[in-house]
N, C-alpha and C positions, 0 to 999 in steps of 0.2 A: 571400632572405627569404621565409618562408612567408606566404601571404595567408590571412586569416581566412575561414572557410567557415561557412555555416549548418549546424547539426547536423541529423541525421535526426530525424524525429518519433519519439516513444517510446510504448511501451505503458503506459497508465495501469493500475496495479494497486493496489487498495485492500484492506487487511486490515480486517476487520470483526469485532469481538468484543464479547460480551455474555453474560449468563446468561439472557436473555429472548428466546424465539423471536420474539415480536412485534416486538422491537427490530430483529432481523435483517430482517424483512419490511419494516418502516418504512424502515430504512436503504437497502435495495435500491431501493425505489420512489423515494426522494428522490435517491439517487445517479444513478439512470437519468435522472431529470428534469434533473439538472445536466450529466451527462457522456455521455448517450446510452446505447444498448443495451449490455448485458453480453454479451460474446462468449464468456467462459469463467468458470466458477466452480469452486472447489475444494469438496471435501466438508468439512464442519465437523470440527474435531478438538478434543480437550480441551486447553485452555490452562492447564497446571498447572506450567510450568517456572519460575515465580516467584510470590511472594506480593505483589509490589510493588503490584498493582492491587486487592488484596483489600479494603482499607479503603474505597476509593471505589466499587468495582464489585461487591463481594461475591465469593462462592465459586462454584465449578462453572462457570467461564467456558468458552465455546466460541468458536472462531475459525475464520474461513474467508477465502478470498481471492476477489476479483472482478477480472477483467480486462475492460476495456472495448473495444468495437469501434473507436471513434474514436481514432486516434493523436493525441498532443498534442505540442506543442513543449516541449522541456525547460525553457525559461524560464518556463513556467506553474506549475512545482511549488510555489512559494511561494503563489500565488493558490489553488491547489487545496487546500493544507493549511489555509489560512484558511477556505475554504468548508467543508471537512470539520469543522473545529473549530466553526464556526457551527452545523452540523447537530447535533453533539453537544450543544451548549448549548440548541438548540431543543427537542430531545427531553427533556433534563433539566428544562427549564422547565415542561414539562407536568405534572410531579410524579406521573406515572402509576406510577412505580417507586419502591421504597423507597431505592434507592441514589442518591447525589448524582451519580454518573456511570453511567448505565445502559448506555452505548454508547461504544465507542472506535473511531475510524476513523483508520487510518494509511495515507496515500497514499504511493505510490512510483512510480518510473519504471523500467521494464525496457527495456534496449537489449541488443544482442547480447553485449556484454562485461560487463554488470554490472546489479545492482539497486541503485537509489538510493532511500533513504527520506527523507521530510521529518520534521522534528522541531522542537519549540520549545526543546529543551534543548541548550545548548552543551557541547561536550567538545573535547579536543585534536584529535581526528580528524574534526571536523565543520567544514564551510565555511558561513559566513553568506551567505544569499541576500539577504533583505530582509524588512522588516516583522516582525521577530522570528522568522523561520523559517531553520533551518539544514538542510543536506543532508549525508547520510552514505552513502558507498558501503558497503552492508551485505554484499553478496556480489559476488564477481567470477567470471567464467566462464573456465575454463581447462581445456584437455585434455578438452573435452566434458562438463564438469560444473560446477555452481556450487560455489564454495569459500568458506568463511567467513574472516573476519579475526579477530584476537584480540578485537575489540569486538563481534562479531556476536551479536545476541540469541540466547538458547538455542533458542527455538522456530524460528528461521530456520536452524537446523542439523538439524532433523528431516527424516528421509527423505520423509515425506509432503509437506512444504513444497518440498523439492527436486524431487520428482516433479511437483508442480503447476507449479513455475517452469520445468521443462523443457518441459512442455506449453505454457505461456504463451510461452516463447521460440519454439517452433515456430509457434505461432499468430501471434506478432509477425512472424516471417519471411514467413509467408503474407500478412499484411496489408501489409507493405512491398512484396512482389511485386505485389499487387493495386493498390496506390497508384501504383507506377511503370509499371503497364500490362503487366507480364510478368514 
């Protein structure tokens, strides 16, 4: 019989999107206060693969990814999602922006074999964690590349996202080596 083992810590990756440059700056500062220094950041790209967010966030959305230096235990994902939701509400409550949701923060955990995203929406392929938070394996790593599933969001299929996640995976491997002392 196999004995349960503790999982390896994961690389925290947070997708940040908005149409307001100041919201990105605000989010970066608040996220660093919560989760520590950013180790890697993607270039922003146009988030136009869906109109789902248009009513609450407006048009001309840009999205980028932040990967944090500090590795986290996978069982923290629900807490992290609740913290990022609270940040979204905090910025919206300032009423500095015309949209009801000027900022969207989507946290996930990258490990060597997959990218797992947190969400508040249940679907057949998602697993309930706790406190109204579900987890979804959005991409899996196979034969040296990240591969989508049928349910993978359209923008997580983009080459620029895969390029960043490849860099993040290499960064994660480096952080694991540093953490283990070699």
